[in-house]
N, C-alpha and C positions, 0 to 999 in steps of 0.2 A: 761040196757045198750043198749041193742039191740034197743029198741025203741029210744033212744036219737041218736044212729048212724044213724038208719035208715032216723029220721028226718034231721039230718044234711048233709045227701045224698041229699035229696029232696031240701035243701037251698042250696047246691053247684049247682045244676043243673039249678036254677033261674039265679044264679050269672053267670052263663056262659051264659046263653041266654042274660043275662043284657050286658055283656062283648062285645058278639058278635054284639049286636045291638049298643053299644057304638063305637065299631070298626068300623062297617060300617057306621054310622053317622060320625065319623071322616073323613074316607075316602071321602065322600060324600061333607062333608065341605071344605074339601081340593081340592076337584075337581071343586066344584063351585067358591072356591076362586080363582082357578086358571084360571078358565074361566073370572071369573069377571075382574081379573087383564089382562088378555089377551084382553078383552073386550075394559077395560078404555085405555090399551096402544094402542090398533087398532085405538080408538077414537082418542086419542091424537096424533097418527101418521096423522090420517086424518086432524084432525084440523091443525096441522104442515103444511100438504101438501097445505090444502086451503089457510092457510095464506100465505105460499109462494108464491103460483099463485097470490093470492091477491097482495103481494107486487109486484111480477113482474109485474102484470096488472099497479099499480100505478106508479112504476118505468118507464114502457114503456111509460105512460102518460108524465110524467116528462121529459123523453128524447126527446118526440115530441114537445113538449114546446120548449126544448132547439133547435132545428131544427129550429122551426119556428124563433126561436129568431136569430138563425143563419143567416138568410136571410135578418131580418131586421138589424143586424150588417153591412151583406154585403152591402146592399143598401145604409146604411148610411155612409161605408166606401168610396164606388164609388162616393157617390154624394158629399162627402167634399173633396175628391181629386180632382174633377172636378172643384168644386168651388174655390179651391186654384189656379189651372191650369189657370181659367177664370181670374185672377188677378197676373199671374205669375210674371211679373217683377216690379210689384207695391210695393215700399219700403216704410216703415214707417221711415223718416228721424230722427223722434224725438225719435227712440228706439235706446237702446245702441246694440240691438242684430244685428247678422249678419242676411243675408237675408236667409239663410237655417233654422236658428231658427225661423226667424219671420215666416217660411211657416209652420213649425212644430206647431207652437202656434196656425196659423189659422186654419189648420187642426184638432187639438184637439178641438178647440172651434165648428167649423162648425160641426164636429162627435156628439158631446155632443148635440147641439142643433137638429139636425136632427134626431137623436135616439130618445132623451126624446120626441119629437112632435110626432113621430110615435107612441109611445107606451103610450102617454098622455091620460088619462081618466078625469073624472072630480075634480076639486080643485088640490091638488097635488098628487092625487092617478094616479096609473097605470091602463090602461084598462083592466080588468080582462076577458071581454068577448072576448078581442082580441087573450087572451093566451088560452082561451077555443076553438077558433076556429083552432089552431095549432094541437089539439088531434084528432087524425083519428082512435083510436082504438074504439071508441064507435060506428062505423059504424059496426064493428063486434059482438057487444054486443047486447043480448036479454034485453033490458030497462026494460021490464015488469018483468023480474026475478031479475036483478040486476042494480046497480046505479054507474056512476063514475061522480064525480062532481070535478069541478076546481073552488077553492075560495080562502079564506084567513083568518086567525086567526087575531084579532084585527083589524087593519087596511091595506088596499093595497096602501101602503105607496112607491113612487117612489123617492128614495134619489137620487139627483144629484151632484155630487162632480166635480165642473168644472175641464176641462184639466185632468181628471182621470178615472171616471167611472160614469155609472147609475146601480144603485142598485133596482131591485123588492122585498121588503119585505113582510115577512108573506105570501108567498103563500104556499096553503094548497091544497091537491090532497087527495080525499076520494074516495074507493070502497067499496060497500056494495055488497055482493054477495045474493044467492036466500035464504041461510040459516040465514042471517041477520049478518054474519062475517063482519067486518070492518075492513079494512087498511087505514092507515092516513099516508101521509107523508107532513111534513113542511119543508120548507127552503126558504132561500133568494137567489136570482139570481144575480150574479153580471155581469154586461159586461164593460170590460176594453176597453181603448182605443188602438187599433192597433199601432204598430210601424211600418211606412211606409216610404219610401224613395222617394224623388223628383228628376226628372233630375236636374242635377247640370246647373244653370244658365249661368255659363261660358263656358260651353261645348254644351250646346243646345239651339236653339234659341226658342222663344216664340211661339210655332207653333199653340197653341191654339187660340191666337189673331191675327194670320196671316190673311189678307184677299187677298192680292196681292204678288204673286212673278212673274215678267214679265222679263226675260233677256233682251228682246229686246227694252224695255221703255214702257211709258204707255203715252196714248193719249188721252185727254178728247176733246170732239167736240160736233158739232151741235147745237150750241147755235144760236140762231138769234137776229138781231136787235129789240129791244122793248119788249125783253122777260125778265123774271126776275126769272127763275128757275136755281136751284143749282144741282150739281152733288155734291154729300156727301159720302165720303170715311171715314169709321170709322173702324180703325182697323190699324194695321201695315202693312207696304207697302214697297216692293222692287221693284223699276222701271228699273232697268238695265241701259240702255244706256241714257234715257232721260225721263223727264216728261214735255209735251208739252200741252199748252193749247190753244186752236183755238180762233180765234175772236168771241165776244159776248158769250164767255161760261165763267161760275162761278163755282168754284170749292172751298168746303169745307172739309179740314181734320180734323178728329177730333176722340177722345176716343181710339187712337192707342198710343204706346210710341214712335215710329219712323216711318219716311218717308225717305226713302234712295235712292240715286240715284247716279251710277257710272259717270253719264254725268250731264247736265245741266237741271235746271228748266226754261221753257222758255215762257212768258206769251205774246200773240198775242194782237193786238189792242182790246180795248174794252172787254177784259177780266178780270177775277180778281181771286184770290188765297187767301184764309184764311187759315192760320194754327193754330189751337186752342191750349189753354196755355198748355195741357197736352202733346201734341205731339211736338217731336224734328224734325228738319230737318236736313241730312246731305246730302251733294250733292257737286259738283265740282263748280257750278257757279249760277247764277240767273241773267236773262235778263230778262227786263222788258221793254216793249214797250208800250206805251201810254195806260195803263192798271194799276189795283188797287192789292197791294201787303200787305196782314197784316200777319204779324209773330208776334204771342202772346208767344208761348214758345221758347225754346233754339234752336238757330240757329249755324250749323258748315257748313262753306263754304270754300274749299281749294283756290279757286281763286277769282274771282271778283263778286260783286253785282253791276251790270251794268244798269243804268236806259238809255234804246236809245233814239234815235231821235224818232223814232215812226211816227205817221201820222199827227201830229201838236197838238192831244189832249194831255194835260198833264197828266203823271203819277202821282198817291199819292201812296208812299212807307211807310209804318208805322212799325218800328220795337220794340217790348217789350220783355220783358224777359231778356235773356242773347243773345248774338253775338258775335260768334267767327270766325274771318276770319283768319284761321290758318296757311295759307300758306307763308312760306319766303323761300329765296333761300337754307337756312341751313336745315330746316326742310324737303323740297322736296329731296334734296339730300341724306338725312338719311332714308327716307321712304322706306317700303317694295314696293312701287309702282315701285320705282326707280331700288331697287335690282332685279324685275323680269322684269322689262322692260315693263311695262304696261301703266306708265305714264312719264312726266318729259325726255321724251327721247332726244328732240331736245336741252336741256338745256335752253329753253326759259324762261327768267327772268321775263316776264309779267305774264307767266302761274303759274309761282312758286310762285308769291308774290300775298297776298290776297288785294284787296283795294275795296273801294265804288266809283263809278263812275257816275257822273250825267253828260250826252252828250244829253239828251232830253230836249225841251222846257217847260216850265211852269211846273217843276217838283216841288212836294211838297216832303219833306223828313223828317219825324217826329221820331226822335230816343229819344223822351223826355221819353218813359215807358221802356227804357233799365234799366237794375240794372247793368249787366256786360257787358263789350266792349273791344274786342280785333280786332285789325286789325293789323296782323303782318308782313305786305308788305307796299310797296308804289307804287302807280299808275305810268303807262309809257306812254308816248307820242310816238305815232306811231302804236298803234294796232288799227284798222287792216290795216293802210297803209304801204307801202313797204320802206323801208329804203333802200337808194341808196348805201351805203357801206357796207351794209350786217348786220350793228349792229341791234340788238334787239330793240332798239328804246332807248327815252331819259327817263331816270328815274326822276320825279319830287319829290318833297318834302313834298307831301301830301297821307296820307293814305285814305283820304275821299277828293276827286278831283272834281272841276267844271270845265267842258270844256272851258269856258272863261278865266280862269286864267292860262291857259298855255302861253298867250303872255308873262308871267314874266320871262319865260326861252329861248326866243328866244334872240340868240346872237344879241347883237347891231349892225346894219349894218355899223355903223360908224368905227367899229375895224375887219370889214371883208374886207382883201383885202385892195384897196385904199380907202374903204370907199364910193365909189361911186355909189353903188347899193343899193338895198333895202332888207329886209327881213320879209316876203318871197322874190323870185326871180324867174325870169323865168328859165327855166332849159338852155336857151341859155346863161343867165348872169352867171347862175351857173358855165357853162362849161370854161366861157372865165375868170373866177377867178382862175381856178385850176393852180397850180404850182405843177409839179412833182405829178399829183393826188391829191392834197390836197388843201383846202384853208388855205391861210395865215391869222393869226390872228395879231393884235396888242397887245400884252399882257400888255402893259406897258402905253396905251394911256388911260387917264381919261376920262370916260363916262358921258357926262352930265346928262343925265336922270337917272344915277345912283349914283347922288351927287358926281360924280366926281372919283368912286371907280375904279379901272381898273380888268380888267380880272385875272391878279395875286393874287387878294385878296379875292377871293370868292371860293376855293377849287375846282377848276376844276380838272380834269383828265390831267397831263402833256401830256401822249401819246397820249389819243385820247378825245381833249377837247370839242368836238362837234360831233352832230349826225345829220345826213341830213335825212329828209323824203319828199318823192315826192308824190303831189297830183296830179295825171296825170289827163289831159285834151284830151287825144287820139292824135293818130299820131305821138307819142313821144315828145308830147309836155306836158308842166304841170308846175305846181309852187314847188319850192325847198323851204322847212324850214329848218332852221339850227337851233338847239337847242342845248342849254349848255349841257355837258355831265361832272358832278361830280364826284368827286372821290369817295364819298360815299353817300349814301343816306342821312345821317345826316348833311352833307354839304348842300344838296340841301334843307333840310329843314330849315335850318338857315338860308340860302340864301333867301326863300321865306316869312319868317317870317319879315326878315328885308326890302325885297322888298315891301311888303303890308303895314306894319306899321310904316315905318320910313319916309313916303313923302304923304302927303297929295294927290298931282295931282295923281300919280300911283295909290293910294287907290281908289280915283274917278273913275279913267278909269276901276279898277277891279271889283268896283261896280256895274258899269253899264254894263257889261259883265255877273256877277252874277243875276242883274235883269232880262236880258234877257232870260236866262235859267232856272229861278225859279219862283215859283209862289209869291203871296203875303206872304204866309206863310213860303216860302221858306225852309231853313233846321234848325230845330229846335232840340238842344239839352240842356241837364241839364248841370249846371258847373261840371266838373271832380270831384270834391268834395263829389258831391251828388251820385257817383257812387260807388258800393261795391267794383267794380275794374273796372279801366279804362287803357288799355294799347293800344298804337298804337307806329308804327314804323316810322311815320312821323306826319306832322300836320293833325289836322282836320279844315275845313274851315266850319264855319256855317255863315247864312246869314237869318235874319228875320227883318221886318219893316225899309228896307231899310240900315240896318248897317250888316257889316261884321265883323267876328272875327275869328282869328287864334288860336286855341287850340292845347297846346303841351301836349304829353303824361309825366306824372309824373314819368312813370316807363318804364325804358328800354326794348323794346320789343326783343331785341336781347341777354338779359341777359341769363346766363347759364341755370337758372332755368325755363326760360318762354321758351327758346328753347326746352328743354326737353319736357315740356307740349306741344309744338308744334307737335313734333316727337310723341307723343303719340296720338294726335287726328288724324296724318295722319295713324297711324297704325290701329287707332279705327275705321276709314273710311274704310280701307283696310278689316278689319276683318267683317265688316257690309257688305261689299258689296260680301263678300264669302259666309258668313253663317248667317247673321243678329243676332251677339252676338257682344257685345263690346269689349271682351276681346282676343287680337291678339294672346297671349302666347298660350292659349287653341284650337288654330287649328293645325290640325296635317299637316303632309308633303302635303298630297293629296288635302287637303281643301285650302293649301295656293298656290296652283298654280293658276298661272293666267287665264288661260283657265277655270277655274272651278268658275263660278258664285255662287247665291245663289241656284238656281234650281239643278245645278249638284252634290250640297254638300248636299241638303236635300233629293233629290229624289235618290234612287239606281236604277240606270238606266237598269241594268242586270234584277232586277224584273220588272220594267217598261216594259223590251222587253218581258219578259214571258207572262207578263197579257196582252200584246197588241198583240203575235204572234198568232192570231186566225182569224176566217173568219169575226168576229165583229170588228176586230182590237182595242178591249178593252174588259174592263171587268166592270161589275156593282155591287157595294155593297149595301145593303139594311138594313137601322135600323127603328127605330121611334122616335119621340121627346118625350118630357115630357109629352105631351098630347096623347100619342100613333099615332098620325098622322105619315103617311110614310116619310122618307126623304132616299135620296141614294148619293153615290159617283159615280163619272165616272173617271175611268182611259181608256185614249183612244189616239191611235197614229192617227191623221188626216192628210190629204193633203189640205183640205179645211178649212175656217174660222169655228171655234167652235162659233155658235150664240146662246147667252142666251136671249131668250124671256120671257115674263110673265109666259106663261105655265110651261117652264122648270124650271123657277127659282121657282116655288112652293114647288118642292121636291129637286131641286139640292142643296147640301151644300159643296160639296167639288170636284174640277176639277183638275186632273192631266193631263196634254196634252204636245205636242211638238210643236202644230201651234199657229197660232194667234186666238184670242178670241176676241169677239165682246159681249159687253152689251148692248140691244136696250134701245132706247129712253123710261124714265120714268120706266124702271123695277127696282124693289127692289130686289137686290140680298143679301143672308145670307149666309156665309160661306167662303171659302177660294179658290182661283184660283191661280194655278200654272203652268205656261207655259215657255217655251223656246221661246216662240215667243213675238209678242207685243200684250198688251191689248189695246182695243179702247172702252172708257166709253163714251156713247151718252148722251147728255144733258137730265138732270131731273132724272139720273139714281141715285140709292143708294146702297152702299156696305156695309155691316155691318157684323162684325166677329160675330161668333155663337159658343163661345168655348164648350157649353156642348153638342152641337148636333156633332160637330167635334169630341169630345172625345168619342161619342157614336158610330159614322163609323167607328172609327177606330179599333173598335173591332170587327166590321161586318166582316163575313166571306163568300166567294164563292169559291165553291169546295174548293180546298184544301190552298188556299191564305186567308188571312186577310188583310184588307187595310192598316194595319200599315207595312207590310212587305214590299210595297213601299218606306217607308221612311227609310234613316239611323237612326239606334236606336229608331225607331217607336214605338217598345216594351215598352220603357220609358215612353210614354205618355198613355199608358193602364195600367187599375189596375183590377185584376179579383176579382169577388166577394168571390169565394171559390176554394176549390180544392189544388192540391200539398200534397206531401208527406213530404216537408222539409219546414224548418222554413225560412222567408223571410231573404236573405242573403245580399241584396243591388242589386244581378245581377238579381233578378227574381221577377216577378209580381204576383205570387202565394202566398194565404194566408191560414194559418190553422187558420180558425175564431172559431173553438171549443176552442183553448186554450185561448181565449180572454172571454170566457163565463164559470164561474165556481159558484159552489154552496157553499153558507156560512149557516152557523146555521143548518145544515141539522137534521132532526129528524125524528124518524119512530115509529109509536105507532101501 
């Protein structure tokens, strides 16, 4: 038994040792397991940190690409905006959309074209190399230990959705660190069309296409006999008091929407003016003197187109497109010109009435190219002669009159006084016939040369049946002409048509006078039925191939609808002479003032004074053109004439000044000239609008001033590439470009 117990005790000691060993092993295993788990956990944490760091690197690269694309979007936005401004007032008449909607569509189309072209690679792919160039983070990386690449999955397709967006598909950014860990970002980048607002056409003028604002007028000069050079003016022009063309000077207006003058367009002998089809002319009147006038576009004249006597050389006038002589007594009296006392103050009937008058010999007047024709008034006899009794002059029955035809309106001598004198008569004879200060007339005596009609039968004004006009010969002597004074212009028209057409002897006599004043081509006009619109107040007298013809208007020029149209033309002309916009209702009270012409309403003179209140009396602004060549603008207050020579014209693109300006002979100037003075353009010079460079200069800054500040609402013509913390609200030119670039189908691996 003892032996068994002893043996058992010995066995128990081995078990205890074994238990201790097992326990120690278990504790060791648990410790190793804890260490292993901690190590794995550490490695996992380190991997996560490394992955996060890599993700941040790939995300940073993506954000840098986005920032680079923001610049492309900004450039496309700015360029598209400027391109729309270049064609600011050009309207697609075939479109049912309004002008603002047309501009929005143009902008979207230009934006997509410009942006897609900037990012275009081969085929319809985008330029992956360009996107890589936006990534700056690689400059801080050790590329021997890690790699960052900008590539694509599948194909780098550029999807263009017209007027909506440009999408860069399948962009892939990969970063591999020194341990071989990789982080991959895949996404599509969508660039939407920004919403922009344009200056309202009814409230702001087409500043970008302006080339001249000259309050005191434009004079074209310097031509020489035997030369054939032209002054070319390409863009919108406001000429203030007058447009004067010196002898032997040829001027061509084109590429602008309007040429506007508050006064007359006057052509001296041997000069010529051509206005191309796209350009409309608005003026008080046109005087042509032994010169050539070709108007291809729409023409709007408040007073007369007069072909003067000149130097004996015949004038050639050719009208095409549309011609509106919109002046009439009723429209003049209702116009804003009359309300503010700027025009029509003396109630001069001849100045209120539009007509076409041929006073010069050997004249050619070609109206065959006209589609629409309106002459709202009648011509007057007596201008510029002086009437003895203070009456304005005798109204004729013609809207288009030839001087020789005035014999029809002479009161027959047989019914003046005792019938013993002539008409015209000497002033002495005239004085001898007066009874109580008036000429006695025989109202009921048949007049042989009138087919025995009497004065009572032709519609004379019973109170004032005649008008006397004196042609002075000096020393109080001269001849007195006594003309019929009708009750209405319609009575005068009816009389003349009867006088010319109902008696071959009278007609032959009138034709002789017309032959004296007209060339062989004479006055050419289509049949009224060939016109889209034909409205005259009186008759139109044509003559060609030795044959005369009296044309009556099928439409009453004094109907209420036509009168309303004439008043609208009057006020449109007023609005153009104030701000170069056609909508009179959009002028504010300051802009409607008669003393404020276009210069005062475009240029903020308070800012102008600030910019010129320094030792240089001015300020210069600098920018570059599309080819990075330097360009500049000058705002200057000068006492002497500002002369633009060839050297100055190389960089000068915009001039704002208060004095006279001269462009030297043969100089080519691109840009805008705005002056309160007179602009003189010498022979061979060329003026061309440059909208894109004007827009760039408007953004230029000197000290604390931008050039745009010198113009009222100038900021509306400027568009920023970026900046601003608020969305565009129609009153700001700041855009958050970031919001127009978004990620689609974003994926991280």
